[in-house]
CHARMM internal coordinates of N, CA and C (Angstrom, degrees):
IC EDIT
DIST 1 N 1 CA 1.4545
DIST 1 CA 1 C 1.5253
ANGL 1 N 1 CA 1 C 109.39
DIST 1 C 2 N 1.2899
ANGL 1 CA 1 C 2 N 116.67
DIHE 1 N 1 CA 1 C 2 N 133.97
DIST 2 N 2 CA 1.4588
ANGL 1 C 2 N 2 CA 121.67
DIHE 1 CA 1 C 2 N 2 CA 179.84
DIST 2 CA 2 C 1.5234
ANGL 2 N 2 CA 2 C 108.23
DIHE 1 C 2 N 2 CA 2 C -93.96
DIST 2 C 3 N 1.3271
ANGL 2 CA 2 C 3 N 115.55
DIHE 2 N 2 CA 2 C 3 N 127.45
DIST 3 N 3 CA 1.4562
ANGL 2 C 3 N 3 CA 119.73
DIHE 2 CA 2 C 3 N 3 CA 178.75
DIST 3 CA 3 C 1.5185
ANGL 3 N 3 CA 3 C 109.32
DIHE 2 C 3 N 3 CA 3 C -94.12
DIST 3 C 4 N 1.3285
ANGL 3 CA 3 C 4 N 117.68
DIHE 3 N 3 CA 3 C 4 N 144.74
DIST 4 N 4 CA 1.4635
ANGL 3 C 4 N 4 CA 119.88
DIHE 3 CA 3 C 4 N 4 CA 178.43
DIST 4 CA 4 C 1.5198
ANGL 4 N 4 CA 4 C 110.96
DIHE 3 C 4 N 4 CA 4 C -66.83
DIST 4 C 5 N 1.3083
ANGL 4 CA 4 C 5 N 115.67
DIHE 4 N 4 CA 4 C 5 N 145.65
DIST 5 N 5 CA 1.4629
ANGL 4 C 5 N 5 CA 120.49
DIHE 4 CA 4 C 5 N 5 CA -179.81
DIST 5 CA 5 C 1.5135
ANGL 5 N 5 CA 5 C 109.88
DIHE 4 C 5 N 5 CA 5 C -84.72
DIST 5 C 6 N 1.2997
ANGL 5 CA 5 C 6 N 114.59
DIHE 5 N 5 CA 5 C 6 N 143.92
DIST 6 N 6 CA 1.4539
ANGL 5 C 6 N 6 CA 120.22
DIHE 5 CA 5 C 6 N 6 CA 178.42
DIST 6 CA 6 C 1.5265
ANGL 6 N 6 CA 6 C 109.35
DIHE 5 C 6 N 6 CA 6 C -77.21
DIST 6 C 7 N 1.3342
ANGL 6 CA 6 C 7 N 115.69
DIHE 6 N 6 CA 6 C 7 N 138.20
DIST 7 N 7 CA 1.4630
ANGL 6 C 7 N 7 CA 120.29
DIHE 6 CA 6 C 7 N 7 CA 178.65
DIST 7 CA 7 C 1.5154
ANGL 7 N 7 CA 7 C 111.47
DIHE 6 C 7 N 7 CA 7 C -70.62
DIST 7 C 8 N 1.3266
ANGL 7 CA 7 C 8 N 117.07
DIHE 7 N 7 CA 7 C 8 N -19.50
DIST 8 N 8 CA 1.4619
ANGL 7 C 8 N 8 CA 119.85
DIHE 7 CA 7 C 8 N 8 CA -177.65
DIST 8 CA 8 C 1.5192
ANGL 8 N 8 CA 8 C 112.70
DIHE 7 C 8 N 8 CA 8 C -81.38
DIST 8 C 9 N 1.3325
ANGL 8 CA 8 C 9 N 117.99
DIHE 8 N 8 CA 8 C 9 N -13.08
DIST 9 N 9 CA 1.4578
ANGL 8 C 9 N 9 CA 120.42
DIHE 8 CA 8 C 9 N 9 CA 179.42
DIST 9 CA 9 C 1.5224
ANGL 9 N 9 CA 9 C 109.75
DIHE 8 C 9 N 9 CA 9 C -75.47
DIST 9 C 10 N 1.2998
ANGL 9 CA 9 C 10 N 115.89
DIHE 9 N 9 CA 9 C 10 N 147.94
DIST 10 N 10 CA 1.4638
ANGL 9 C 10 N 10 CA 121.30
DIHE 9 CA 9 C 10 N 10 CA -179.55
DIST 10 CA 10 C 1.5175
ANGL 10 N 10 CA 10 C 109.55
DIHE 9 C 10 N 10 CA 10 C -71.65
DIST 10 C 11 N 1.2891
ANGL 10 CA 10 C 11 N 117.64
DIHE 10 N 10 CA 10 C 11 N 128.51
DIST 11 N 11 CA 1.4544
ANGL 10 C 11 N 11 CA 123.15
DIHE 10 CA 10 C 11 N 11 CA 177.98
DIST 11 CA 11 C 1.5196
ANGL 11 N 11 CA 11 C 107.83
DIHE 10 C 11 N 11 CA 11 C -120.73
DIST 11 C 12 N 1.3114
ANGL 11 CA 11 C 12 N 115.73
DIHE 11 N 11 CA 11 C 12 N 108.54
DIST 12 N 12 CA 1.4582
ANGL 11 C 12 N 12 CA 122.17
DIHE 11 CA 11 C 12 N 12 CA -175.81
DIST 12 CA 12 C 1.5250
ANGL 12 N 12 CA 12 C 111.53
DIHE 11 C 12 N 12 CA 12 C -58.20
DIST 12 C 13 N 1.3329
ANGL 12 CA 12 C 13 N 117.22
DIHE 12 N 12 CA 12 C 13 N -42.40
DIST 13 N 13 CA 1.4616
ANGL 12 C 13 N 13 CA 120.22
DIHE 12 CA 12 C 13 N 13 CA -176.59
DIST 13 CA 13 C 1.5240
ANGL 13 N 13 CA 13 C 111.74
DIHE 12 C 13 N 13 CA 13 C -71.74
DIST 13 C 14 N 1.3191
ANGL 13 CA 13 C 14 N 117.30
DIHE 13 N 13 CA 13 C 14 N -36.61
DIST 14 N 14 CA 1.4595
ANGL 13 C 14 N 14 CA 119.90
DIHE 13 CA 13 C 14 N 14 CA 177.82
DIST 14 CA 14 C 1.5233
ANGL 14 N 14 CA 14 C 110.19
DIHE 13 C 14 N 14 CA 14 C -66.05
DIST 14 C 15 N 1.3253
ANGL 14 CA 14 C 15 N 117.22
DIHE 14 N 14 CA 14 C 15 N -41.02
DIST 15 N 15 CA 1.4697
ANGL 14 C 15 N 15 CA 121.20
DIHE 14 CA 14 C 15 N 15 CA 178.97
DIST 15 CA 15 C 1.5228
ANGL 15 N 15 CA 15 C 110.22
DIHE 14 C 15 N 15 CA 15 C -65.22
DIST 15 C 16 N 1.3260
ANGL 15 CA 15 C 16 N 117.20
DIHE 15 N 15 CA 15 C 16 N -40.01
DIST 16 N 16 CA 1.4621
ANGL 15 C 16 N 16 CA 120.53
DIHE 15 CA 15 C 16 N 16 CA 179.57
DIST 16 CA 16 C 1.5285
ANGL 16 N 16 CA 16 C 110.12
DIHE 15 C 16 N 16 CA 16 C -64.86
DIST 16 C 17 N 1.3377
ANGL 16 CA 16 C 17 N 117.08
DIHE 16 N 16 CA 16 C 17 N -38.70
DIST 17 N 17 CA 1.4584
ANGL 16 C 17 N 17 CA 120.87
DIHE 16 CA 16 C 17 N 17 CA 177.89
DIST 17 CA 17 C 1.5131
ANGL 17 N 17 CA 17 C 111.62
DIHE 16 C 17 N 17 CA 17 C -65.94
DIST 17 C 18 N 1.3313
ANGL 17 CA 17 C 18 N 116.26
DIHE 17 N 17 CA 17 C 18 N -39.79
DIST 18 N 18 CA 1.4644
ANGL 17 C 18 N 18 CA 120.41
DIHE 17 CA 17 C 18 N 18 CA 178.59
DIST 18 CA 18 C 1.5213
ANGL 18 N 18 CA 18 C 110.51
DIHE 17 C 18 N 18 CA 18 C -65.80
DIST 18 C 19 N 1.3329
ANGL 18 CA 18 C 19 N 116.71
DIHE 18 N 18 CA 18 C 19 N -42.70
DIST 19 N 19 CA 1.4672
ANGL 18 C 19 N 19 CA 120.16
DIHE 18 CA 18 C 19 N 19 CA 178.87
DIST 19 CA 19 C 1.5234
ANGL 19 N 19 CA 19 C 111.02
DIHE 18 C 19 N 19 CA 19 C -62.70
DIST 19 C 20 N 1.3243
ANGL 19 CA 19 C 20 N 117.18
DIHE 19 N 19 CA 19 C 20 N -39.95
DIST 20 N 20 CA 1.4603
ANGL 19 C 20 N 20 CA 120.82
DIHE 19 CA 19 C 20 N 20 CA 179.26
DIST 20 CA 20 C 1.5288
ANGL 20 N 20 CA 20 C 109.97
DIHE 19 C 20 N 20 CA 20 C -64.58
DIST 20 C 21 N 1.3265
ANGL 20 CA 20 C 21 N 116.76
DIHE 20 N 20 CA 20 C 21 N -41.79
DIST 21 N 21 CA 1.4614
ANGL 20 C 21 N 21 CA 120.39
DIHE 20 CA 20 C 21 N 21 CA 179.91
DIST 21 CA 21 C 1.5348
ANGL 21 N 21 CA 21 C 110.45
DIHE 20 C 21 N 21 CA 21 C -64.95
DIST 21 C 22 N 1.3435
ANGL 21 CA 21 C 22 N 117.33
DIHE 21 N 21 CA 21 C 22 N -40.65
DIST 22 N 22 CA 1.4624
ANGL 21 C 22 N 22 CA 120.40
DIHE 21 CA 21 C 22 N 22 CA 178.42
DIST 22 CA 22 C 1.5245
ANGL 22 N 22 CA 22 C 111.05
DIHE 21 C 22 N 22 CA 22 C -63.93
DIST 22 C 23 N 1.3348
ANGL 22 CA 22 C 23 N 116.84
DIHE 22 N 22 CA 22 C 23 N -36.33
DIST 23 N 23 CA 1.4621
ANGL 22 C 23 N 23 CA 119.71
DIHE 22 CA 22 C 23 N 23 CA 177.95
DIST 23 CA 23 C 1.5259
ANGL 23 N 23 CA 23 C 111.12
DIHE 22 C 23 N 23 CA 23 C -66.47
DIST 23 C 24 N 1.3437
ANGL 23 CA 23 C 24 N 116.71
DIHE 23 N 23 CA 23 C 24 N -37.88
DIST 24 N 24 CA 1.4609
ANGL 23 C 24 N 24 CA 120.53
DIHE 23 CA 23 C 24 N 24 CA -179.13
DIST 24 CA 24 C 1.5260
ANGL 24 N 24 CA 24 C 111.59
DIHE 23 C 24 N 24 CA 24 C -72.31
DIST 24 C 25 N 1.3200
ANGL 24 CA 24 C 25 N 116.43
DIHE 24 N 24 CA 24 C 25 N -47.41
DIST 25 N 25 CA 1.4603
ANGL 24 C 25 N 25 CA 121.61
DIHE 24 CA 24 C 25 N 25 CA -172.94
DIST 25 CA 25 C 1.5204
ANGL 25 N 25 CA 25 C 111.82
DIHE 24 C 25 N 25 CA 25 C -87.98
DIST 25 C 26 N 1.3041
ANGL 25 CA 25 C 26 N 117.11
DIHE 25 N 25 CA 25 C 26 N -34.53
DIST 26 N 26 CA 1.4479
ANGL 25 C 26 N 26 CA 122.08
DIHE 25 CA 25 C 26 N 26 CA -174.40
DIST 26 CA 26 C 1.5245
ANGL 26 N 26 CA 26 C 109.37
DIHE 25 C 26 N 26 CA 26 C 100.78
DIST 26 C 27 N 1.2965
ANGL 26 CA 26 C 27 N 116.80
DIHE 26 N 26 CA 26 C 27 N 140.67
DIST 27 N 27 CA 1.4598
ANGL 26 C 27 N 27 CA 121.76
DIHE 26 CA 26 C 27 N 27 CA -177.67
DIST 27 CA 27 C 1.5262
ANGL 27 N 27 CA 27 C 108.88
DIHE 26 C 27 N 27 CA 27 C -82.04
DIST 27 C 28 N 1.3328
ANGL 27 CA 27 C 28 N 118.42
DIHE 27 N 27 CA 27 C 28 N 114.15
DIST 28 N 28 CA 1.4698
ANGL 27 C 28 N 28 CA 119.96
DIHE 27 CA 27 C 28 N 28 CA -178.14
DIST 28 CA 28 C 1.5272
ANGL 28 N 28 CA 28 C 112.72
DIHE 27 C 28 N 28 CA 28 C -63.67
DIST 28 C 29 N 1.3216
ANGL 28 CA 28 C 29 N 117.81
DIHE 28 N 28 CA 28 C 29 N -27.41
DIST 29 N 29 CA 1.4654
ANGL 28 C 29 N 29 CA 119.34
DIHE 28 CA 28 C 29 N 29 CA 178.48
DIST 29 CA 29 C 1.5244
ANGL 29 N 29 CA 29 C 111.53
DIHE 28 C 29 N 29 CA 29 C -68.23
DIST 29 C 30 N 1.3168
ANGL 29 CA 29 C 30 N 117.11
DIHE 29 N 29 CA 29 C 30 N -32.74
DIST 30 N 30 CA 1.4612
ANGL 29 C 30 N 30 CA 119.99
DIHE 29 CA 29 C 30 N 30 CA 176.94
DIST 30 CA 30 C 1.5299
ANGL 30 N 30 CA 30 C 110.67
DIHE 29 C 30 N 30 CA 30 C -67.95
DIST 30 C 31 N 1.3153
ANGL 30 CA 30 C 31 N 116.87
DIHE 30 N 30 CA 30 C 31 N -36.11
DIST 31 N 31 CA 1.4724
ANGL 30 C 31 N 31 CA 120.91
DIHE 30 CA 30 C 31 N 31 CA 177.96
DIST 31 CA 31 C 1.5259
ANGL 31 N 31 CA 31 C 109.63
DIHE 30 C 31 N 31 CA 31 C -66.71
DIST 31 C 32 N 1.3271
ANGL 31 CA 31 C 32 N 116.50
DIHE 31 N 31 CA 31 C 32 N -44.97
DIST 32 N 32 CA 1.4687
ANGL 31 C 32 N 32 CA 121.00
DIHE 31 CA 31 C 32 N 32 CA 179.51
DIST 32 CA 32 C 1.5252
ANGL 32 N 32 CA 32 C 110.18
DIHE 31 C 32 N 32 CA 32 C -64.23
DIST 32 C 33 N 1.3304
ANGL 32 CA 32 C 33 N 117.37
DIHE 32 N 32 CA 32 C 33 N -39.84
DIST 33 N 33 CA 1.4635
ANGL 32 C 33 N 33 CA 121.50
DIHE 32 CA 32 C 33 N 33 CA -177.93
DIST 33 CA 33 C 1.5318
ANGL 33 N 33 CA 33 C 111.88
DIHE 32 C 33 N 33 CA 33 C -63.54
DIST 33 C 34 N 1.3245
ANGL 33 CA 33 C 34 N 117.97
DIHE 33 N 33 CA 33 C 34 N -22.90
DIST 34 N 34 CA 1.4644
ANGL 33 C 34 N 34 CA 120.53
DIHE 33 CA 33 C 34 N 34 CA 176.24
DIST 34 CA 34 C 1.5223
ANGL 34 N 34 CA 34 C 111.58
DIHE 33 C 34 N 34 CA 34 C -68.51
DIST 34 C 35 N 1.3328
ANGL 34 CA 34 C 35 N 117.12
DIHE 34 N 34 CA 34 C 35 N -25.11
DIST 35 N 35 CA 1.4578
ANGL 34 C 35 N 35 CA 121.72
DIHE 34 CA 34 C 35 N 35 CA -174.46
DIST 35 CA 35 C 1.5274
ANGL 35 N 35 CA 35 C 113.99
DIHE 34 C 35 N 35 CA 35 C -106.16
DIST 35 C 36 N 1.3533
ANGL 35 CA 35 C 36 N 117.16
DIHE 35 N 35 CA 35 C 36 N -19.55
DIST 36 N 36 CA 1.4644
ANGL 35 C 36 N 36 CA 120.82
DIHE 35 CA 35 C 36 N 36 CA -176.56
DIST 36 CA 36 C 1.5214
ANGL 36 N 36 CA 36 C 109.27
DIHE 35 C 36 N 36 CA 36 C -122.96
DIST 36 C 37 N 1.3140
ANGL 36 CA 36 C 37 N 116.17
DIHE 36 N 36 CA 36 C 37 N 129.09
DIST 37 N 37 CA 1.4541
ANGL 36 C 37 N 37 CA 121.46
DIHE 36 CA 36 C 37 N 37 CA 175.21
DIST 37 CA 37 C 1.5363
ANGL 37 N 37 CA 37 C 107.53
DIHE 36 C 37 N 37 CA 37 C -87.96
DIST 37 C 38 N 1.3382
ANGL 37 CA 37 C 38 N 115.92
DIHE 37 N 37 CA 37 C 38 N 95.96
DIST 38 N 38 CA 1.4557
ANGL 37 C 38 N 38 CA 120.25
DIHE 37 CA 37 C 38 N 38 CA -174.64
DIST 38 CA 38 C 1.5227
ANGL 38 N 38 CA 38 C 113.19
DIHE 37 C 38 N 38 CA 38 C -67.84
DIST 38 C 39 N 1.3232
ANGL 38 CA 38 C 39 N 118.48
DIHE 38 N 38 CA 38 C 39 N -28.51
DIST 39 N 39 CA 1.4727
ANGL 38 C 39 N 39 CA 120.67
DIHE 38 CA 38 C 39 N 39 CA 177.32
DIST 39 CA 39 C 1.5275
ANGL 39 N 39 CA 39 C 110.40
DIHE 38 C 39 N 39 CA 39 C -66.32
DIST 39 C 40 N 1.3231
ANGL 39 CA 39 C 40 N 116.84
DIHE 39 N 39 CA 39 C 40 N -42.07
DIST 40 N 40 CA 1.4607
ANGL 39 C 40 N 40 CA 120.39
DIHE 39 CA 39 C 40 N 40 CA 178.00
DIST 40 CA 40 C 1.5309
ANGL 40 N 40 CA 40 C 110.45
DIHE 39 C 40 N 40 CA 40 C -67.69
DIST 40 C 41 N 1.3173
ANGL 40 CA 40 C 41 N 117.05
DIHE 40 N 40 CA 40 C 41 N -39.06
DIST 41 N 41 CA 1.4547
ANGL 40 C 41 N 41 CA 121.39
DIHE 40 CA 40 C 41 N 41 CA 178.03
DIST 41 CA 41 C 1.5261
ANGL 41 N 41 CA 41 C 110.98
DIHE 40 C 41 N 41 CA 41 C -63.34
DIST 41 C 42 N 1.3266
ANGL 41 CA 41 C 42 N 117.08
DIHE 41 N 41 CA 41 C 42 N -42.39
DIST 42 N 42 CA 1.4650
ANGL 41 C 42 N 42 CA 121.04
DIHE 41 CA 41 C 42 N 42 CA 178.71
DIST 42 CA 42 C 1.5206
ANGL 42 N 42 CA 42 C 110.88
DIHE 41 C 42 N 42 CA 42 C -63.93
DIST 42 C 43 N 1.3206
ANGL 42 CA 42 C 43 N 117.65
DIHE 42 N 42 CA 42 C 43 N -37.73
DIST 43 N 43 CA 1.4627
ANGL 42 C 43 N 43 CA 120.87
DIHE 42 CA 42 C 43 N 43 CA 178.48
DIST 43 CA 43 C 1.5268
ANGL 43 N 43 CA 43 C 111.28
DIHE 42 C 43 N 43 CA 43 C -66.21
DIST 43 C 44 N 1.3292
ANGL 43 CA 43 C 44 N 117.40
DIHE 43 N 43 CA 43 C 44 N -34.24
DIST 44 N 44 CA 1.4633
ANGL 43 C 44 N 44 CA 120.84
DIHE 43 CA 43 C 44 N 44 CA 178.34
DIST 44 CA 44 C 1.5295
ANGL 44 N 44 CA 44 C 112.11
DIHE 43 C 44 N 44 CA 44 C -72.80
DIST 44 C 45 N 1.3180
ANGL 44 CA 44 C 45 N 117.55
DIHE 44 N 44 CA 44 C 45 N -35.70
DIST 45 N 45 CA 1.4610
ANGL 44 C 45 N 45 CA 122.40
DIHE 44 CA 44 C 45 N 45 CA -174.58
DIST 45 CA 45 C 1.5317
ANGL 45 N 45 CA 45 C 112.40
DIHE 44 C 45 N 45 CA 45 C -85.45
DIST 45 C 46 N 1.3180
ANGL 45 CA 45 C 46 N 118.39
DIHE 45 N 45 CA 45 C 46 N -29.54
DIST 46 N 46 CA 1.4670
ANGL 45 C 46 N 46 CA 123.22
DIHE 45 CA 45 C 46 N 46 CA -173.31
DIST 46 CA 46 C 1.5362
ANGL 46 N 46 CA 46 C 114.20
DIHE 45 C 46 N 46 CA 46 C -51.70
DIST 46 C 47 N 1.3310
ANGL 46 CA 46 C 47 N 121.22
DIHE 46 N 46 CA 46 C 47 N -42.26
DIST 47 N 47 CA 1.4645
ANGL 46 C 47 N 47 CA 119.43
DIHE 46 CA 46 C 47 N 47 CA -179.05
DIST 47 CA 47 C 1.5353
ANGL 47 N 47 CA 47 C 113.92
DIHE 46 C 47 N 47 CA 47 C -63.74
DIST 47 C 48 N 1.3128
ANGL 47 CA 47 C 48 N 117.92
DIHE 47 N 47 CA 47 C 48 N -20.57
DIST 48 N 48 CA 1.4631
ANGL 47 C 48 N 48 CA 121.62
DIHE 47 CA 47 C 48 N 48 CA -176.95
DIST 48 CA 48 C 1.5248
ANGL 48 N 48 CA 48 C 113.74
DIHE 47 C 48 N 48 CA 48 C -94.18
DIST 48 C 49 N 1.3348
ANGL 48 CA 48 C 49 N 117.82
DIHE 48 N 48 CA 48 C 49 N -3.38
DIST 49 N 49 CA 1.4566
ANGL 48 C 49 N 49 CA 120.54
DIHE 48 CA 48 C 49 N 49 CA -175.18
DIST 49 CA 49 C 1.5236
ANGL 49 N 49 CA 49 C 113.28
DIHE 48 C 49 N 49 CA 49 C -78.76
DIST 49 C 50 N 1.3011
ANGL 49 CA 49 C 50 N 118.89
DIHE 49 N 49 CA 49 C 50 N -27.29
DIST 50 N 50 CA 1.4572
ANGL 49 C 50 N 50 CA 121.52
DIHE 49 CA 49 C 50 N 50 CA 177.79
DIST 50 CA 50 C 1.5115
ANGL 50 N 50 CA 50 C 113.55
DIHE 49 C 50 N 50 CA 50 C 65.22
DIST 50 C 51 N 1.2824
ANGL 50 CA 50 C 51 N 118.08
DIHE 50 N 50 CA 50 C 51 N 41.65
DIST 51 N 51 CA 1.4651
ANGL 50 C 51 N 51 CA 121.36
DIHE 50 CA 50 C 51 N 51 CA 178.07
DIST 51 CA 51 C 1.5134
ANGL 51 N 51 CA 51 C 109.97
DIHE 50 C 51 N 51 CA 51 C -78.15
DIST 51 C 52 N 1.3188
ANGL 51 CA 51 C 52 N 115.91
DIHE 51 N 51 CA 51 C 52 N 146.92
DIST 52 N 52 CA 1.4620
ANGL 51 C 52 N 52 CA 121.20
DIHE 51 CA 51 C 52 N 52 CA 178.36
DIST 52 CA 52 C 1.5161
ANGL 52 N 52 CA 52 C 111.17
DIHE 51 C 52 N 52 CA 52 C -75.84
DIST 52 C 53 N 1.3213
ANGL 52 CA 52 C 53 N 115.19
DIHE 52 N 52 CA 52 C 53 N 174.81
DIST 53 N 53 CA 1.4649
ANGL 52 C 53 N 53 CA 120.31
DIHE 52 CA 52 C 53 N 53 CA -179.29
DIST 53 CA 53 C 1.5160
ANGL 53 N 53 CA 53 C 112.19
DIHE 52 C 53 N 53 CA 53 C -85.14
DIST 53 C 54 N 1.3295
ANGL 53 CA 53 C 54 N 118.26
DIHE 53 N 53 CA 53 C 54 N -7.09
DIST 54 N 54 CA 1.4583
ANGL 53 C 54 N 54 CA 120.95
DIHE 53 CA 53 C 54 N 54 CA 177.83
DIST 54 CA 54 C 1.5062
ANGL 54 N 54 CA 54 C 114.10
DIHE 53 C 54 N 54 CA 54 C 85.61
DIST 54 C 55 N 1.3293
ANGL 54 CA 54 C 55 N 118.27
DIHE 54 N 54 CA 54 C 55 N 6.82
DIST 55 N 55 CA 1.4635
ANGL 54 C 55 N 55 CA 120.12
DIHE 54 CA 54 C 55 N 55 CA -176.80
DIST 55 CA 55 C 1.5305
ANGL 55 N 55 CA 55 C 112.39
DIHE 54 C 55 N 55 CA 55 C -70.20
DIST 55 C 56 N 1.3273
ANGL 55 CA 55 C 56 N 117.93
DIHE 55 N 55 CA 55 C 56 N -22.98
DIST 56 N 56 CA 1.4610
ANGL 55 C 56 N 56 CA 120.66
DIHE 55 CA 55 C 56 N 56 CA 178.53
DIST 56 CA 56 C 1.5266
ANGL 56 N 56 CA 56 C 111.46
DIHE 55 C 56 N 56 CA 56 C -81.97
DIST 56 C 57 N 1.2768
ANGL 56 CA 56 C 57 N 118.63
DIHE 56 N 56 CA 56 C 57 N -10.96
DIST 57 N 57 CA 1.4525
ANGL 56 C 57 N 57 CA 121.14
DIHE 56 CA 56 C 57 N 57 CA -177.63
DIST 57 CA 57 C 1.5076
ANGL 57 N 57 CA 57 C 110.56
DIHE 56 C 57 N 57 CA 57 C 100.54
DIST 57 C 58 N 1.3297
ANGL 57 CA 57 C 58 N 114.68
DIHE 57 N 57 CA 57 C 58 N -160.50
DIST 58 N 58 CA 1.4520
ANGL 57 C 58 N 58 CA 120.41
DIHE 57 CA 57 C 58 N 58 CA -176.49
DIST 58 CA 58 C 1.5143
ANGL 58 N 58 CA 58 C 112.93
DIHE 57 C 58 N 58 CA 58 C -92.33
DIST 58 C 59 N 1.2954
ANGL 58 CA 58 C 59 N 114.38
DIHE 58 N 58 CA 58 C 59 N -154.77
DIST 59 N 59 CA 1.4549
ANGL 58 C 59 N 59 CA 122.06
DIHE 58 CA 58 C 59 N 59 CA -178.53
DIST 59 CA 59 C 1.5271
ANGL 59 N 59 CA 59 C 109.68
DIHE 58 C 59 N 59 CA 59 C -68.95
DIST 59 C 60 N 1.3367
ANGL 59 CA 59 C 60 N 117.84
DIHE 59 N 59 CA 59 C 60 N 138.77
DIST 60 N 60 CA 1.4701
ANGL 59 C 60 N 60 CA 119.27
DIHE 59 CA 59 C 60 N 60 CA 178.10
DIST 60 CA 60 C 1.5142
ANGL 60 N 60 CA 60 C 111.93
DIHE 59 C 60 N 60 CA 60 C -63.30
DIST 60 C 61 N 1.3120
ANGL 60 CA 60 C 61 N 115.63
DIHE 60 N 60 CA 60 C 61 N 155.70
DIST 61 N 61 CA 1.4766
ANGL 60 C 61 N 61 CA 121.17
DIHE 60 CA 60 C 61 N 61 CA -179.56
DIST 61 CA 61 C 1.5244
ANGL 61 N 61 CA 61 C 110.02
DIHE 60 C 61 N 61 CA 61 C -66.26
END
COOR INIT
IC SEED 1 N 1 CA 1 C
IC BUILD
């Protein structure tokens, strides 16, 4: 019996295909990054996120 493969597992051939497609088409995130300073944007948004200090730990089981 063949079991279905998990999408979360690393697939070397799928990654190689994605990299080839990005080389052909161009990575849109790289184009956007030329126009937007994401580090500055993150610094502006961070005070409004309301994240905890992490003292309770991570996500519950």
